[in-house]
N, C-alpha and C positions, 0 to 999 in steps of 0.2 A: 672727814670729821672724826673726832674720837668718840668713844662709846657714850660718854656723858653728854656731849653735844648732840649725838644722835637721839638719845633718850629724851632730851629736852625738846627736840624738834618733833618727835613723835607725840609727846604729850600735847603739843600745840597744834597737832593735826588731828581733828576728829576722825576716829576709825571704829565706829560702831560696827557690829556684825553685819555683814553684807554691804557695808559702806566703807570698805578699807582701801579703795583704789588710790587715793592721794598718799596715804601712808605707805602702801606697797610701792608706789613710784619712788618715794624717798629711799626706801630700803633697797630697791633694785639699783638705783643710782649709786648708793653707798657701797653696796657689794661689788659692783663693777669697778668703782673707784679704788677699792681695796684689792683689785686684781682677781676677783673670784669669777669663775665661769658659772654664770647664773641662768637658771631656767625659770619660766613663769607660766602658770596656768591660772586664769582668773586673778585672784589676789594672793595666790600661794606662790612662794618663792623657794627654790632649793638650789643647792650646789653640792657637787660630789667631788671628793678628794680621793682619787683611785689609788689602790695598791695592787700589787701582783698576787698577793696571797693573804690569808687570814680572814677573820670575820668582817661583816659589814655592820657598822655601828651608826645608829641614827641619833642625831641631836635635834630636838624639836621644841619650839616655843610658838606661841600664837600672837598674831598681830592685833586682833580686834579687842574691843572693850565693850562693857555694858554701857547703858546711858547713865549719866550722873544722877544720883538721888538728890532730893530737894534740899537736904540739910547742909550742903557745901557752904562753907564760910569764905572760901577762896574761889577764884575763877578756875573751874576744873580743867580748862584748856590753856592754862598758863603755867609754865614750869617755874615754880617758885622755890628757890633754895633758901632754907632757914637753918643755919648751922650745918649739921650733917644730913638734914632731911630734905629730899627733893619731893615737893608736893605736886600733884597733878593726876588727872584721870589716867589710869593704866600704868602709872609709875611702878606700882607693886605687882599688879596683875594685868599684863605679864611683861611689862617693859624691862624690869630688872633682869629677868631671865633671858629675854630676847637679846639685849645688847651684850650680856655676859657670854652667852653661847656664841654669838657672832664674833666677838673679840677672840675667844679661844679657838674657834674654827679657823680664823685668819692666821693665828699664830701656828696652828698645826700645819698649814700649807707649806711652811718652811722646813718641815721635818720629813724624814723618810719613815712614813708610818707603816707598821706591820699589819694594818687593817684598812679597809675602806671606810671613810668617814663621810657621812651625809648630814648636811644642815638643812632642815626643812622649817621654814617659817610659814605657819598655816593660818588660814582665814576661818571665820565662822565658828571658832571654838566655843564661844559663849552661848551659841544657840545649837550646838551639835549639828551644824548645817551640812548637807550633802555636798555643797560646793567647797568644803574645807578639806581636811586631811584625808577623808575617805576617798575623795576623787583623785588624790595624788599617790597614795601608797601603791596602787597597781602599776604606776609608771616607774617605780623605783626598783633597784635590784632587791633580791630577797634580803630581809633584815634579820640579823642574828639577835640583836638586842638594842634597846633604846634608852636614852636618858631624856625625860620630858621635863623641861624647865617650867616649874610653877612655884609660887611662894610657899616654901616649907621650912624656912629657917635653915636651909642647907642641910637638913636631915633627910635621909632617903625614905620615901613612902614606898614600901615594897608590895603593898596591896592597896587597892582602891575600890570603893563601892561602885556598883553599876546603877543604872536607872531604867525603870520601866514605868510608863504612865498608862493606867487602865481607865477606860471610860465604861461605866457600868450602868445598866438600865434595869430598873425593877418595873415589871408590868402588872398593873392591877386592873380594876374595872370601875368606870365612872358611875357616879350616883349622886343623889341629892344629899347634902350634908345634914339636912333636918330629919331624914328618914334612915332607918337601919337597912341600908342597901349599899351595894358596891363593895369593892375591895381596895382599900387605901394603899396605893403604891408607896407612900412615904413609910407606912408601917413595915412593909416588906423590905424597903431599903434599910431601915433602921436595924432590922434583924441581921441583914448581910453586912452592914457596916460594923456591927458589934462582932460578928464572926471574923471579919478581917482584922479587927483590932486585936483579937485574942490569938490569931494564927501565928505570929512570929515566935511566941513562946513555945510552940510545938515544933519549931524548925531548929536545925543545927546552928549553933553560934560559932563564929570564927575567932580564934585566938587573937588575930590581928584586927579584924573589922567588926567583931561583935555580932549581934543578931541582925537578921534581915529586918528592915524597917518598913512598915506599911502605914501610910497616913492619908486619911480622907481629907481632901483639901477644898473641894467644890461640891455643892449640891444644888439641884434645881428641881422644882415640882410645882404643880398647881397652876390654875388659870384665874380662879376667883374664890372668895371665901366660902361660898355655899356649894361648891362642886367637889366631890370626892375625886382626888387626882388619880388618873389611870396610868400615869407614868411618872417615875422619879429617876432622874439621872444623877450620878455622882462620880467624882474623879478621885482616884487613889494614886498617890505617889509611892512607888516601890523602890527601895534602895537595897540592892542585893549584895550579899557577900560572895566571896570566891567559891563557896561550897555549892552554889546553885546557879545555873544559867537562867536567863529570863524566861525562856520557854517552859522550863520545868516549874518555875514559880507561878507562871500563868496557869498551868494545868492544875497546880495545887489549889490556887485561889478559886478557880472555876469549879473544882470538885466540892468546895466548902460553902458555896452560896447558891441561892435559887435564881438570882438575877442573871441577866445576860452580860457577859464581860467581853470587851474588845481591847486588845493592846494596840497602842499607837505604833509601837515598834519593839522589836526584840534586839536591836542592833547595839545598844549601849551596855555592854557587858561589864561585869566586875573583872578586874585584872589583877595579876600578881606575878611575882618573880620569886623563885626558890631562894631561900636564905643560903643555900649551898652554891649558888651561882657565883662564878669568879668575880663579877662586878660587885656583888653584895659583900663577898668576903674581903675584897680590897677596901671597901668603905668601912667595914668593921675594924680592920687593922688601922684605919685612919682615925678611929675613935667615934665614928658616926653611929647613931642609934636608930635602927629601922623602926618604922611604925606603919600603921594602917590608916589610910586617909578616907574620910567620909565624903569628900567632895569629888565631883566628876571632872575629868579632863579628856584630852584627846587620846589618852591611854585606852579609853573604853572602846576605841575603834582599832586598836592594835592587836593583831593575832600572833604576837611574838613577845618574848619576855621584855618587860620594861619596868623602870622605876621612875618616880617623880621626885625631883629635887631642884630647888632653886632658891635665890635670895628673897628676902622679905618674909612676911607672915600672912598666912591664909586669912586670919581675922581682920586684916586691913582691906581685903578684896571686897569690891562692891559697896564700900562705905564712903561716907562723906570725908573730905580732906585726906584722901588716900596719899600715902607717901612711901618712899623707899629710902633707906639710908645709903649714903655713898660708900660707907665702910662695908655694908652688906654686899654691894656690887663687887668691890675689890676682892673681898673674901671669896665670892662665888667664882670669879675669874681664876684666882689662885687654886681653888679647890678643883674646878673642872680641869684645869691644866694638869694638876697632879694626877687626876684620874686617867687622863688621856695620854700623857707623855711620860710619866715617871714609871 
């Protein structure tokens, strides 16, 4: 099947994170049909086009989608073509990039490449799952650099914000609300929430990614109206720029608050590639405009230079009536091919 038929079939196959098996089966069969030597672990698929010398280049896109929001006016699992727009869940994020990179990888098989090219279609990207790309990278040859297919309007995101989630607990002392006793944990939490809100202004801002962002998103406290709460828990969403790793930010936050902070993980780091990198320089000569992306992708788990670039627009991702334009896919295929073969 061609790349548009494949994308339509993927749209009509639910592939939520950790539930991608049926879609992975379709992709595996398609890759083998196209003559690719394919390996699979879980719902991750990859193929390696070897070369005798030169760097190793990774092409990556993800197979999974989020669940559809309630505002869809179409069937999210029906591929609906209206004019140049193909509607359906995962059409933009990340189906367009997936089928474009697969098509270009197949074309590259017919060339004598001066580098090793790897195509990796990864699972669990939308939940940053440990059964996704993180489980596959150790199985691959050392990577020199990567192109991550995500909807960016085919402009290169050369930096991407990282993510760290903090669970913070303020400890007070219980008492009767009618008497002047106890230590209200909510009051303590409010002081620390305000300290965290002010903290990014004291940190270094990135030219590409701007300031570190810290947002309190969840708060829980109390058992009933007449009891002073002795504990208040709140959650902070931290979006790091490339100037700080997550561990450093955790230490900074901890030093500024009185509550007890715990990080769920330090693994989703901010990523970047130098503007002097040959790949970025080639894109600049092609008229592309590098930028910094606020959204997370599998780049966060890559410990080698990478950039994010793919068809579609990020603003369409995770929204009702998601779509990709056919012209965007054709442009992506031509652009990827120019990058890899010209």
